[in-house]
C-alpha positions as CSV (number, residue, x, y, z in Angstrom):
1,M,20.5,103.6,88.1
2,K,20.8,104.4,84.4
3,K,19.5,101.7,82.1
4,Q,21.7,100.1,79.6
5,R,20.8,100.3,75.9
6,I,18.7,97.3,74.7
7,A,20.5,95.2,72.1
8,A,18.1,93.8,69.6
9,I,17.7,90.0,69.8
10,A,18.6,88.8,66.3
11,L,16.0,86.2,65.4
12,A,18.3,84.4,62.9
13,G,21.0,84.0,65.6
14,V,18.5,82.6,68.1
15,M,16.8,80.3,65.7
16,V,19.8,78.7,64.1
17,L,20.9,77.5,67.5
18,G,17.6,75.9,68.4
19,M,16.6,74.5,65.1
20,T,16.9,70.8,64.4
21,G,17.3,69.1,61.1
22,C,15.3,66.0,60.0
23,G,16.7,62.6,59.2
24,N,17.0,61.2,55.7
25,N,13.7,59.4,56.2
26,K,12.1,62.8,56.1
27,A,13.5,63.6,52.6
28,K,10.8,61.8,50.6
29,S,8.0,63.4,52.7
30,Y,9.4,66.9,51.6
31,S,9.1,66.0,47.9
32,K,5.4,66.6,47.9
33,Y,6.0,70.2,48.8
34,V,8.9,70.9,46.3
35,E,9.1,71.2,42.6
36,L,12.8,71.4,41.8
37,G,14.0,73.6,38.9
38,E,17.3,73.3,37.2
39,Y,20.1,72.8,39.7
40,K,22.9,71.6,37.4
41,G,24.8,73.9,35.0
42,I,24.1,77.0,37.1
43,E,26.3,79.8,35.9
44,Y,28.2,81.8,38.5
45,T,31.1,84.1,38.9
46,K,33.9,84.0,41.4
47,E,35.6,87.2,42.3
48,V,38.5,86.9,44.7
49,K,39.4,90.2,46.3
50,E,43.1,91.1,45.7
51,V,45.2,91.6,48.8
52,T,46.5,95.2,48.7
53,E,49.4,96.9,50.6
54,D,46.8,98.9,52.5
55,D,45.2,95.7,53.7
56,I,48.6,94.5,55.0
57,Q,49.4,97.9,56.5
58,Q,46.1,97.9,58.4
59,R,47.0,94.5,60.0
60,L,50.5,95.8,60.9
61,D,49.0,99.0,62.4
62,S,46.6,96.8,64.4
63,F,49.5,94.6,65.6
64,V,51.5,97.6,66.8
65,S,48.4,99.3,68.4
66,G,47.8,96.1,70.3
67,L,51.2,96.4,71.9
68,A,50.6,100.0,73.0
69,E,51.1,100.8,76.7
70,E,49.6,103.5,78.9
71,E,51.8,105.6,81.0
72,E,50.5,107.8,83.9
73,I,51.6,111.4,83.8
74,T,51.9,113.4,87.1
75,D,54.2,116.3,86.3
76,R,52.3,118.4,83.7
77,A,48.9,119.7,82.7
78,V,46.5,118.1,80.2
79,E,47.6,118.2,76.5
80,D,45.9,117.2,73.3
81,G,45.9,113.4,72.8
82,D,46.0,112.7,76.6
83,I,43.7,110.2,78.2
84,V,42.1,111.9,81.2
85,N,40.0,110.3,83.9
86,I,37.3,112.7,85.0
87,D,34.2,113.1,87.1
88,F,31.7,115.6,85.8
89,V,28.2,117.0,86.6
90,G,26.1,118.6,83.9
91,T,23.4,121.2,84.7
92,M,21.0,123.2,82.7
93,D,19.3,126.1,84.4
94,G,20.9,125.0,87.6
95,E,19.4,121.5,87.5
96,E,21.2,118.2,86.8
97,F,19.8,116.4,83.8
98,D,19.7,112.7,82.9
99,G,22.8,111.4,81.3
100,G,24.8,114.5,82.0
101,S,26.9,113.2,84.9
102,A,29.5,110.4,85.4
103,E,32.3,109.4,87.6
104,G,35.6,107.8,86.6
105,R,35.1,108.4,82.9
106,N,38.1,108.0,80.6
107,L,38.2,110.6,77.8
108,T,40.8,111.0,75.0
109,I,41.4,114.7,74.4
110,G,40.8,115.4,70.7
111,S,38.5,112.5,70.1
112,N,35.5,114.8,69.8
113,S,33.5,112.4,72.0
114,F,31.9,115.3,73.9
115,I,30.3,118.5,72.6
116,S,32.4,121.2,71.3
117,G,34.5,123.0,73.9
118,F,34.4,120.2,76.5
119,E,37.7,118.5,75.6
120,S,39.6,121.6,74.6
121,G,38.4,123.3,77.9
122,L,40.4,120.7,79.9
123,V,43.7,121.4,78.1
124,G,46.1,123.3,80.4
125,H,44.5,122.1,83.6
126,N,46.2,119.8,86.1
127,I,45.3,116.7,88.1
128,G,42.9,117.6,91.0
129,E,41.7,120.8,89.4
130,K,38.0,121.4,89.2
131,V,37.1,123.0,85.9
132,S,33.8,124.8,85.1
133,L,32.8,124.7,81.4
134,D,30.0,126.9,80.1
135,L,29.0,125.4,76.8
136,Q,26.1,125.0,74.4
137,F,24.7,121.9,72.8
138,P,24.9,121.9,69.0
139,D,21.8,122.6,67.0
140,P,20.7,120.1,65.6
141,Y,21.7,117.6,68.3
142,D,20.8,114.1,67.1
143,N,21.7,112.4,70.4
144,N,18.9,114.3,72.2
145,P,16.9,116.8,70.1
146,D,15.4,118.3,73.3
147,F,18.9,119.6,74.2
148,A,19.6,121.2,70.8
149,G,21.0,124.8,71.2
150,K,20.6,124.9,75.0
151,D,23.2,126.3,77.4
152,V,24.9,123.8,79.7
153,N,27.5,123.9,82.4
154,F,29.8,121.0,83.2
155,A,31.6,120.9,86.5
156,V,34.6,118.7,85.8
157,T,37.2,117.2,88.2
158,I,40.4,115.8,86.6
159,N,41.4,112.6,88.4
160,S,44.4,111.5,86.3
161,I,46.3,111.9,83.1
162,K,47.7,109.1,80.9
163,V,49.4,108.9,77.5
164,T,49.5,106.0,75.2
165,T,52.9,104.9,73.9
166,T,52.9,103.0,70.7
167,P,56.1,101.0,69.9
168,E,58.0,101.3,66.6
169,L,57.6,98.4,64.2
170,T,61.0,96.7,64.1
171,D,62.3,93.2,63.4
172,A,63.0,92.9,67.1
173,L,59.4,93.8,68.0
174,V,58.1,91.2,65.4
175,K,60.4,88.5,66.7
176,E,59.4,89.1,70.3
177,N,55.7,89.0,69.7
178,T,55.1,86.7,66.7
179,D,56.5,83.5,65.3
180,F,58.5,85.4,62.7
181,D,62.0,86.9,62.8
182,T,61.5,89.9,60.5
183,I,58.9,92.4,59.3
184,D,59.1,91.1,55.8
185,A,58.4,87.5,56.9
186,Y,55.5,88.7,59.1
187,K,54.1,90.7,56.2
188,E,54.3,87.7,53.9
189,S,52.4,85.6,56.4
190,I,49.7,88.3,56.6
191,R,49.5,88.4,52.8
192,E,49.0,84.6,52.7
193,E,46.4,84.7,55.5
194,L,44.4,87.5,53.8
195,A,44.6,85.7,50.5
196,E,43.2,82.5,52.0
197,T,40.5,84.5,53.7
198,N,39.6,86.3,50.5
199,E,39.6,82.9,48.6
200,N,37.2,81.4,51.2
201,S,34.9,84.4,51.1
202,A,34.8,84.2,47.3
203,K,34.0,80.5,47.5
204,Q,31.2,81.0,50.1
205,K,29.7,83.9,48.0
206,A,29.8,81.7,44.9
207,Q,28.1,78.8,46.7
208,S,25.5,81.2,48.0
209,D,24.9,82.7,44.6
210,I,24.5,79.2,43.1
211,F,22.0,78.1,45.8
212,N,20.0,81.3,45.5
213,K,19.6,80.6,41.8
214,V,18.5,77.0,42.6
215,M,16.0,78.4,45.1
216,E,14.7,80.9,42.5
217,G,14.1,78.1,40.0
218,S,12.3,75.9,42.6
219,T,8.7,76.1,43.7
220,I,7.5,75.5,47.3
221,T,3.8,74.4,47.3
222,G,3.3,73.9,51.0
223,Y,4.7,72.9,54.4
224,D,4.3,70.2,57.1
225,E,2.2,72.5,59.4
226,A,3.0,70.4,62.5
227,E,6.8,71.0,61.8
228,V,6.2,74.7,61.3
229,K,4.2,75.0,64.5
230,E,6.8,73.0,66.5
231,L,9.7,75.3,65.3
232,V,7.7,78.5,65.7
233,D,6.8,77.6,69.3
234,Q,10.3,76.6,70.0
235,E,11.8,79.9,68.8
236,F,9.1,81.9,70.4
237,E,10.1,80.4,73.8
238,S,13.8,81.0,73.0
239,F,13.0,84.7,72.3
240,K,11.1,85.0,75.6
241,Q,13.9,83.5,77.5
242,S,16.4,85.9,75.9
243,A,14.1,88.8,76.5
244,E,14.0,88.0,80.2
245,T,17.7,89.1,80.5
246,Y,16.6,92.7,79.6
247,V,13.5,92.6,81.8
248,N,15.9,91.9,84.7
249,Y,17.6,95.2,83.9
250,G,14.4,97.0,84.4
251,Y,12.9,97.1,80.9
252,S,9.4,95.9,80.2
253,Y,8.7,93.0,77.8
254,E,7.1,95.6,75.5
255,D,10.4,97.5,75.4
256,V,12.2,94.4,74.2
257,L,9.6,93.7,71.5
258,A,9.9,97.3,70.3
259,A,13.7,97.1,70.2
260,N,13.3,94.1,67.8
261,G,10.8,96.0,65.6
262,Y,7.6,94.5,66.9
263,E,4.6,96.1,68.7
264,T,2.9,92.9,69.7
265,E,3.6,89.2,70.3
266,E,1.3,88.5,67.4
267,Q,3.7,90.5,65.1
268,L,6.7,88.7,66.7
269,K,5.1,85.3,65.9
270,E,4.5,86.4,62.3
271,G,8.1,87.4,62.0
272,I,9.3,84.1,63.4
273,T,6.9,82.2,61.2
274,E,8.2,84.0,58.1
275,Y,11.8,83.1,59.1
276,I,10.9,79.5,59.8
277,K,9.3,79.1,56.4
278,N,12.2,80.6,54.7
279,Y,14.5,78.2,56.5
280,L,12.2,75.3,55.6
281,D,12.2,76.3,51.9
282,Q,16.0,75.9,51.8
283,K,16.0,72.8,53.9
284,M,13.4,71.0,51.8
285,V,15.2,71.9,48.6
286,M,18.4,70.6,50.1
287,Y,16.8,67.3,51.1
288,C,15.1,66.8,47.7
289,I,18.4,67.4,45.8
290,A,20.2,65.0,48.1
291,D,17.5,62.4,47.7
292,K,17.5,62.7,43.9
293,E,21.3,62.5,43.6
294,G,21.8,59.8,46.3
295,I,23.8,62.1,48.6
296,K,23.9,60.6,52.1
297,V,25.5,61.3,55.4
298,T,27.3,58.7,57.5
299,S,27.5,58.6,61.3
300,E,31.3,59.0,61.1
301,E,30.9,62.3,59.2
302,T,28.4,63.6,61.8
303,D,30.5,62.5,64.7
304,K,33.5,64.3,63.2
305,M,31.6,67.6,63.1
306,V,30.3,67.2,66.6
307,Q,33.8,66.5,67.8
308,E,35.1,69.7,66.1
309,Y,32.4,71.7,67.9
310,M,33.3,70.1,71.2
311,D,37.0,70.9,70.7
312,A,36.3,74.5,69.6
313,Y,33.9,75.3,72.5
314,Q,35.4,73.0,75.2
315,V,32.2,71.0,75.5
316,Q,32.8,67.8,77.5
317,T,30.2,65.3,76.2
318,K,28.3,64.7,73.0
319,E,25.1,64.5,75.1
320,E,25.5,68.1,75.9
321,V,25.8,69.0,72.3
322,Y,22.8,67.1,71.1
323,E,20.7,68.3,74.1
324,Y,21.4,71.9,72.9
325,F,21.2,71.5,69.1
326,G,18.9,68.6,68.7
327,D,19.4,65.0,67.5
328,D,19.7,65.7,63.7
329,Y,21.2,69.2,63.6
330,F,24.7,68.2,62.7
331,A,23.5,65.5,60.2
332,F,21.7,68.3,58.3
333,R,24.8,70.5,58.5
334,V,26.9,67.8,56.9
335,L,24.2,67.1,54.3
336,S,24.0,70.8,53.5
337,D,27.7,71.0,53.0
338,K,27.7,68.0,50.7
339,V,24.8,69.4,48.6
340,M,26.4,72.8,48.3
341,E,29.7,71.2,47.1
342,F,27.7,69.0,44.6
343,L,26.0,72.1,43.2
344,K,29.3,74.0,42.9
345,E,31.0,71.0,41.2
346,N,28.1,70.9,38.7
347,A,27.9,74.6,38.1
348,V,29.6,76.6,35.3
349,L,32.1,79.2,36.2
350,V,31.7,82.3,34.1
351,D,34.8,84.6,34.2
352,S,33.2,88.0,33.5
353,T,36.6,89.6,33.5
354,E,37.9,87.3,30.9
355,E,34.8,87.7,28.8
356,A,35.1,91.5,29.0
357,S,38.8,91.2,28.0
358,E,38.0,89.0,25.1
359,E,35.2,91.3,23.9
360,S,37.6,94.3,24.2
361,S,40.2,92.3,22.3
362,E,37.8,91.5,19.5
363,E,36.7,95.2,19.3
364,D,40.4,96.3,19.1
365,K,41.0,93.8,16.3
366,S,38.0,95.1,14.5
367,E,39.1,98.7,14.9
368,E,42.7,97.7,13.7
369,A,41.3,96.0,10.6
370,S,39.1,99.0,9.9
371,E,42.1,101.3,10.2
372,E,44.2,99.1,7.9
373,E,41.4,99.1,5.3
374,T,41.2,102.9,5.5
375,T,44.9,103.3,5.1
376,T,45.0,100.9,2.1
377,E,42.2,102.9,0.4
378,E,44.0,106.2,1.1
379,K,47.2,104.8,-0.5
380,A,45.2,103.6,-3.5
381,E,43.7,107.0,-4.0
382,E,47.1,108.6,-3.8
383,E,48.5,106.3,-6.4
């Protein structure tokens, strides 16, 4: 059986789920490892991406495409744009080769999914026909350099033909499939939604930029080594459990390590340790700022975030949530949000566009004044 491609196990994704925060009683213990720099008055820019007509059109196209239907064709031969279902066997020098055969494969004619000549070679043939295609792999051939320039034969059987029918965008289509009665009303809702998304993205980037500057100005002098070890061991076990999924598909543990960029477990642990320390850098700075500014988290705030998670993911009990995330994960999440909001409220928004406009305006005024002086001088000379 052909192995499926290994998907790299993203360390950040695995770690965030398993990491726990520490309670407020831990804040003061972090202070011995952190020297805070300036964290008030940080300058930042906020650039909100404008919603364009192209953005809206893309959403409309996606909406219409999502309503497309496939219709089976039985009374004609294959044409460009058709979706054909095929079986095929590829041979080189009379021998089948790995990855060159499949059954029940859907292929859109004209998509250039296969090598040159394969798709066009099926045009004009009918359901049930067996088509022999003598082709040549391109040179170079990045998918498999060993095949580059080699002759190949594909024996193809056409099982079925389908076409995709995309409906026309009309007020009736919108009314039937959305909460809006007209195309214009639907477009306006898309515009508002995209504007809100762009605003939130700009806000998140601004907060991230502010916190990055806070981190750059702070100095981390050490770590609680017991905490580092606990988190590294925890994430190492999480990685091994995730890797087991791929091992069950026939890969070796070494294959999984290599797919994630590591040759040995030692290198993996080094990568995890680096990530953990980066996480702790940010976490310790968060707690120290919160402690210095008297920012606290209430149980009601934590419970609210837990409930939101339960509602979003249909989790039945809080015990399940805490068992998975740890006792203090959500408390730290709430604290982080509060600290980030505090930093933004105490930062200074610098509108680079306005500044550039003002500078340009001053330059224009200066040029105008200079021109006026020159004109006055010329008139004086003429007189």
